[in-house]
N, C-alpha and C positions, 0 to 999 in steps of 0.2 A: 599399860599404854591406853591413854584417853582414846574413847572413839573420835575425835575430830583430828589427833595427830595421825591414828591409824587411817582415817579417809584422807589424810593430805600425804602420806608415804606412797614413794612412788612419784609425785609430782615433777623433783628433779629432773629424773631421765624423761618423764613424758615431754615436760619444756624443751629438752635437749634435743627428743627425737623431732618435736615439730619444728625446731630450729632449723635443722637437717634437711627434713622434707622442704619447707619454705625455701632455702637455699637451692635445691636440686630442682625444684619447681620455675623458681624463678631463673636458674639457668637454662632450664629447656624451654622457656616461655621467650625467653629471649633470643637463645638461637633460632628460635622458629621466626619470631618478629624478623629476623635479619637476613633470612633466606631469600633470594630472588622470587622463590614462588609465592611469597607472602604480598610482592607487589602487584601480582596478578589476582589475586584474589577477589570478586567479587563486593563491592560496600568497602575499598579500602579507605575510602573516607572517612568512614566509621572510625578509624584510628587516629588519636591525638598524638602530636608529636613534640616534643620541647625539652623534656627533661632527657637523663642518661636512658638508655635502652632498657635498662631493667625495671624503670618505672613505668616507661613507654607502654610496654609490652603488658602490662597488666590491664592497662586502661583501655576498654572498648565498649562499643553499643551503647548499652545503658549509663556505663560510667560517664560518657557526656554529659548525658542529662544530670547527674548526679551533681557533675564538676561544675556546670551552669546555674545549678541551684544554690550552690554555697558559696558563688562568686557573684550572681546576679537576683538570686531570689526567684519570686515565681511570676508566671505570667500563665493567661488562658484567651484561647482562641476557641470559641465552640466549635466542635464538630472538627477540629484538628489535631494535630500532635502538640502537645504542651507539657511543660514540667510538672504539671499539679497532677499529671497519673501516678508520680512518684511522693510517697509519704515522704516528712520533713526530720524524720529523727537521725537519719544517716548523714543525709546533706548538711545539716546543723552539726551533729559533730563534725563532719571534715571542715567547715567553716571555722569551727571554734579551733581545733588543731592546725590548720593552714595560718590562722594568727600566731601561731607560736613557730611552724616551722617556715612560714614565708611561701608556701607554694600550694596548690590544691591538689595536685597529681599526687604528689610526694605526701601529703596529708589522707588523702585517699584510700592509698596503699598501708600508711602505715594504723590508719583503725582498722582496716579489714585485718592485719596480720596481729595488732593485739587483743582484738576482739577475739581471733579467731584461736590463739593460746590461752585466753582467759578461758572460753566455752569448753576446749577440751579438759581443760583443769577441772571444771565444774560438772561436767560429763563425768570424769572419773569418779569426781567424789561421790556426787548421785549415785552411782553403780556401787557404791561399798555398802555389803548389807543386803544389797540386793540380788546378786547373783553370787559364785564362787570367783575367786581373786582370778584363777584362770579365764571365768569366762567374763570377769572385767577386763583382762588384758586385751581377749579377741574382739569385744566390745568395742573398744578403743581402738584398737588397730582396724577395724571393719570403718569406722567413722573417718579415720583418718586416712585410708587409701579408699574411700569411696570415690568411684569414676568423676562425680561432680564436686569433689571435693576443695578445687582450685579455688574454690569460690570463697571459702575461707584461708586461704593461703596467700593471699596477696592482691585478687581482683578487686576493682573500684566497683565493690556491688555492696548491697545492704545486707546480705545474709547472716554475715559473721555477727555483725552488733543484734542481729534480731533473735540469731540461736543464742547468743550471749544474754540477752535480756531472758529467754524464756528459761534459760536454764537457770537464774539469777532469782528469779520469780519464783521459780518452783523449790529453789534451797530457801529463802527467805519465809517460802511458806512451811515447808516441814519443819523449821526450827519455832514454827508458832508466830514469826514477826508477819502479823497481818499487813499492817499499813504500809511495810516494808515492800511485801510482795504485789500489793496493789500499785505501789507507785512506780515499780519496776515494772510493771505491766502495763502501765501507761506510756510508757518508753515503746513498748513493743508495738503497742496499738497505734502510736502514731506512726509506727515505722513500717507498716505492712498492712493490710486487710485482712489478713490470715490471724492476725492479732487477738481476731474475736474467740480462736480457738483457744488462745492462753486466757481468754478471760472466764468463757465455757469450764476451761480444764480446772482454775484455780477456783471456782465457786462451787464446782463437782467435789473435786478432792477434799477441800475445807467440809464439804457435810460429811466424804467419807473418813472424816480423822475425826469426827465428832461422833460418827455412829463406830467407830474402832473403840475409841473410847468408853463408850456406852455398853457394848457389849464385850469387849476385852480381846476381842478376835480380830487378825488381820484381815479376814475375809468376811465380808457383809454381805447381805441380800440387798435387791433393790429397795424392798419396801423400808429395811433397817435405813437404808440412805433416805427415803422419802421422810421418815422418823424423826431423822437427824432435824430437819427444820425446826422442830419445838426446842431445841437445845440450841439455836442459833443466839450470841449476844452481839453487841453492837459492834464489840471488836472485830467479831468475823465477818460482818458485812463490808469493812475497809478495803477486802482483797476487789469488791466492787471498784475501787478508784483505779481498777486497771480500765476501765472503758473509757477514763477521762482522756485519754489521747487520742481515739477515734474519735470522740465527741469532740476535742477543742478543733482539731481539724477541720472538720466540716464545719463547724461555727466559725473559723477561718475564713472557709472558701466562701461562705454565706454573707458573710458581712462584707469581704473584699470583692468578690466574684456573682455575688446573688445566685449561688448555686452551691447548697452545701455537700451534693454528689458529684460536683464536677471533674472529680477523678475518674469517676466511671464514665460519665460521658468524652472523656479524653482517650480513656483505654478502647472504647471503642470507633475510635477515628480510623479513616482510612491509612493503612500500613500499619496498623496493631490489630484492628478488627478482632477486638475481644469483646465484644457486646455479647450482653444477654440474649438467649433466645435458642429457638429449637436446634439451630444450627450448630451452634456451640456446643449446647447439652449432647447432642447426639454426633458430635465429633465430624459433622460432615466434613469439614476441611482435612481433617486427618485419612479418611477414607479417601479422599481425592489423592493425596498426595501419595500415598501407598499404591493406589491404582496407576495414576498417572506422573506420578513426580519424578525427578531425577534419583538414582540410584542413591546419591549421598543425601539427598534429602529424607529418602526414605529410613536410610541407615540413623541419622540423627534423631528422628522422629521416633523410631521404633524402637530405638536403645532407651530413649525416656520412658514409653510405653512399658517396657519390660520392668525397670526397676520399680515403676509406680505400681504395677501387678506383685509386684515381690513383695512392696511394702504393704498394698493390702492384705494380701494372704498370710501377712503376719499379724494381725490385729487382732484375732482371737486370742494369740498368745500374749500379746500386750494387756489384755483384760485378766486372762488366768495369771500370769506372773506379778502385773503392776495394779491393779485394779482400775474402780470406775474413771478416778480422775484422771489417770493416763490415758483410759480406753477414749474418755471424751474427747482430750485433748485432741490424740493422735486421728480419732474418725475426723474431726474438723478441720486440722490443720493440712489432713490429705484431702478431705472432700472439695475445700473450697478452690482450689485451684485445678482439681480434677475435675469437677463440674463446671468452672467458668474458663478453662482452655479449650479452644478451638480444635487444636492440633498434638496436645501434650508438650509444644517449646514450652523449656522454662520449668517443667515438671520433677526434671531429673533434678535441679538443685534445690526445689521444696522438698523432696524426700528428707534432705537434710534437717529439715525442722521437727521432722516428726523422730526426734532421738530415742524414744523407748523402741523402736523398730529395730536401731542398732543393738540395743540391749538384748532385745528376745535372739537375733542375729547370733551374738557372743556366746549366748546362753544354750542355744542348738551347735554350734559348733564345739564348745563343751560336752555336751553328752555324743559327741563322734566318736567311737572307738577307734577311729582307723586316724593315726595322726597327719597323715599327708593331706588329708581333706580339711583339717584345722589349718593346713600351713598353704595348700593349694589356693583354698576360698581369697583371703586376703590378699595372695600373691596375685593371684589372677585379678583382682579389683586394683590392686598399686600397678599393674601393668596399663590396664584401660584408663587408670586415672593421668600416667603418662603421655599415651596416647591423645585425651583430651583435652589437655594442658597443650600439647604442642598444636594441635589444630586451632586451640582458642589464639595460641600466640600469631598462627599464620592470619588469623582475621575470622575465622568462620565460626558462624552464630551458634555454638555446640548448644546453649541453653538459654 
């Protein structure tokens, strides 16, 4: 059996499992939206209707911004909430698919589902050879059952596309396709500000691969990593194309709206309040909610703080098991939202982007001598996923 065929073995059952979970979560989210309680949830107006309930139920909150961009493009009003806060990769993909299916919301859900399935396939492939077979299954199950994974099963958000681009870029790099890795990375940096983590990860992983080739060892020191700079050739620098997405987006904002960082201004506008500064960095808003906020808000924010804490604690294991490149990526992709969020809201789904963390979880579960622990952790997580999906269907701002 070739390396390629071994890496892809098990993809059929994986895609089938993804389809089953997608149907299950779509049933849950649709049922929740149809309950009388859903009509009483604050900000019910954030929910758009018009398509079948199993489509409408996945369209919430930022979905409306993405849909508006796909239909009408961008506008910008300084100091106010504006669609330029949302990077263009996902809404442009939705616009493209909407041209084929004739409906923006259907297109948004379809893009998420297709990208979610493809992401899991690439994650499964990436795990091959890096962990044991059982750890591979446990890691994939952990990602599929992650409490905020409903964002890759149908929610009209950009998470699934971004995760797919990240995994595809690293897959291309591992195959020594440097230009392809850079081009795919450009789609990622045009999709999220945290795409900068991918740029850094690709660059460091390229140096690490060069150092490994020189030393003949999988584990290389920082000094060997630095020395690898002398072996860089023009083809290796093509991974730097990954920053082109962000630069192109900033150039567009500059020429059209006169402000290359207009997205940052929009994010700090009243209502979103995600501006940079000490109040954000030191989580003053989070502290205020924990002390004085309603119990449901406390639960939502603390849950996201908790999963972020677990992800950060896994960082040393990411380095030990997967090296410098994936360490760099994981640190930055977690660090940007953790530093930039005033209260951890949204960070729960951002943890999914730190895919090496789930590989660490799978490896740690694999080492557990007690079988019940290996079963219980994904099972409890899956239960939390069902609960989170239910509340998302009610219209609660879960993440």
